[in-house]
N, C-alpha and C positions, 0 to 999 in steps of 0.2 A: 693643265688645260692651255691652251695658247689663246691668246687674246684674239677678239673678232676684230675683223678690219674697222668697225665702228668704234671698238674700244681703244684701238691702237691709234685713231685720230684723235679720241678726246684726250688721250694720253698725251700726244705730241702737242694738242692745243693747250694742256695745262703746263706744259714745259715752256711752251711759247709765251704765254701769258706769265709764267713767274720771271722770266727773264725781261719782259717789259715792265713789269711792276717794279723789279730791281733799277732800271733804269729810270723809272719814274720817280723813284724816292731819290736818288741821286740829284736829279733834275732840280727838283723842289728844294733839297737841303742847299744847294749853289744858288738858290733865290733867296735864302735866308728868313722863309717865312715860316709862323709859328705853326701853321698847318701841315709843314713838313713830318714833324714828330708824328703825328696821327698816322700817319700811314704804315709806321711801324707797328702800332698797337694790334695786338693780339694776334699776330701773323695772318695778314688777311690774303694770303695767297688761295689760288682755287683748291688746291689740294687740302686746304684745312677746312673747306667747307663740307657739310652732309652730303652725301649722296643719295639720302632717303633717310627713313627712320628706323626700317626692321622693327625692333620692339621698342623704339623711344619716341613719345610724345607727350605734351601737357594737356592732351584731349584724352577723353575716354573712348571706351572701345565701342564695336557696334549694338553691344546691349544697352547704350545710353540711349535717353531720347534725342529726337530728331536734331541736329544741327541747328542751331540758332536758340534754342532754350536755355541755352548757358555755355559752361565751358570756358577757354581762355577769352579774355578781351585784348584789345589792341593796348591797352595800357601795361597789361602782363608782360606782353611782348616787347614793348618799348623798353621797359625796365631791364630786360634780358638783353638787349642790343645795348645798353648802356654798362654791362658789364665788361665789355672789351673782349668777349671769346666769341669762338664761331662754333656752329654745328646746329644739331636739335635740340631743343629744349628736354630734358628727363620728364620720366613720366612713362605709363602704360598705353599700350595701344593693342588692339585684338589683333588675332594671325587673319591673313586675308585681306586687309584694307590695303587700297590702291598706295603707292609711294607716292609721298609730294617730294619732289626734287627739284633742286636750284640748277640750271643748266648751266654747264660749267664755263662755256664760253660767253654767257652773259650774266656772271654773277656781280659784274661790277660795269659802270659806265663813266667814262671820264668826258668833261665837255672844255674846250679849248676856245680861244680868242679864235674869231673867223680869220679863216684862210691859214690858221698853224695848227692843224690838227698834228698830234704827234709829238707836238715841240712841249717838252717837260716844262719848260719857261712861261710856258701861254697857258698853262691850265686856270680855269676860272672854279670849277668844282667836279667833284667826284663823289659817286654813290656806290654802296656796297649793301647785298644783301648777308647778311651775317647770322642771323636766327630764323629757325622754321620750326613748325609745329603742324597737326592734322588730326583730325577724327573721322570717323566713318560712321553711316547709316546705311545699312545695307537691306534693299528692299527685293521683292521678288521681280528680276528682270531689269533693276536699277540699282544704283548707289549715289549716295551723296558725300561729297568729301569736302569738310569745313576745314579751310587751311588758314594758316596765318604764317605771315613772315613778318620780321624787322631789320631794320641795320641802320647804319649811317651815312653821314653826307660831310665831306672835309672841303674847307675853303682852299683854293689854289693860290699861287703866288698873283694872277690876273684877277682872282675873284673879288666881288663886291657883296657888302652887305645887303640882305634882304629875303624874300622869299624864293624857292627853288622847288620845281616840279619835274617829276620823270616818269615818262611813259614806260609801262610794264605789262608785258604778253604771259597769260597763263594758257597753257594748253594741254590736252589729255590725249595720250597715245593708247592702244590697244595691243594686243598681245603681239602683232606685227609690226608694233612701233608705229603705225599710219595715225596719223593726227584725225581725231575723231570730233574735238570740239575746241576753239579757240576764243580767248575772251581778253579784253583789253582793260586796264585800270590805270590811275594814277597815284604816287606817292608823293608827298610834298613835305618840305623841311623848311626851317629857315637859318640862315647863316650870319654872324656878324665877324668883322675882324678882331674885336676882342673876345669873342667865342666861336671859333673857327670850325667847331664840330656840332654837327644835328643830327636829329635823330628820325626815322620815320617806322611807322607799322602799319599794318593792315590785315584785316580778318574778312574772308569772303568763303563763298561755297560756290560749288559747282556739281551739278547732278547730270549724269549720262546713264545711258540704257547698256546694260549686260546681255548679250545675245545668249539665247538658250546653247548649252555646251561649254559656254565661257566661264570663267571666275573671276571676281570682282579684283583680285590680287594680281591677276594679269594684266591690268592696266595701270598707267601711272600718270601723276599730274605735275608738271613741269611750271617752274617761274622763271622770269629772266628779264633784264632792261631790255627795252627797243634800241637798237642800237642804229637803225636807219632814221636818224635825227638830226638836223642841223649842227655842224662842229665837233660832233661826238665820236669817241675812238674808243 
């Protein structure tokens, strides 16, 4: 079966991002920083990220109590992020649960010195989403997806010690891939010259209606970094 126009576009985006990541690593090596080596950990290209869960999740299925009553914690996802691997956290999830997908074009964000966006030697820090998980609670005419994600932050050649925050977008699409709900949140971490790798995690819930005749599994929940911020690339 041939790829759709959207799939072809995402494939091209992943190829472009992989090339950019390669150039980024070479630029940071030239800068001689400790954080340079961190970019090679775990194979952080877009192609290594999960595009959904299928049957993998550390949360339970729809037979579980309503989200928020238990399940995964931010601490658990944080530990998974520190493992250095990428993808969904292993586990079980019921059939028909909406997928939770890291948007391939926004799985990472790099912040540069002002006026030097795209310059590998001017990187201050970079954040990457590396782990994901979800659970569902399906009711008549609506569904709640409790989702979690985590990742790491890397200090660049021009970065300094201190806290860092990154805005994140979460949106839900229906069977026609139309956005029906959008939410915003932030993730935070802390970096230091002597400890150039930081981590973050978040667990949230989103509830949306499922029209009569539609199925919960036809919907998808996406997460990605906000790229429209100063000095981001």
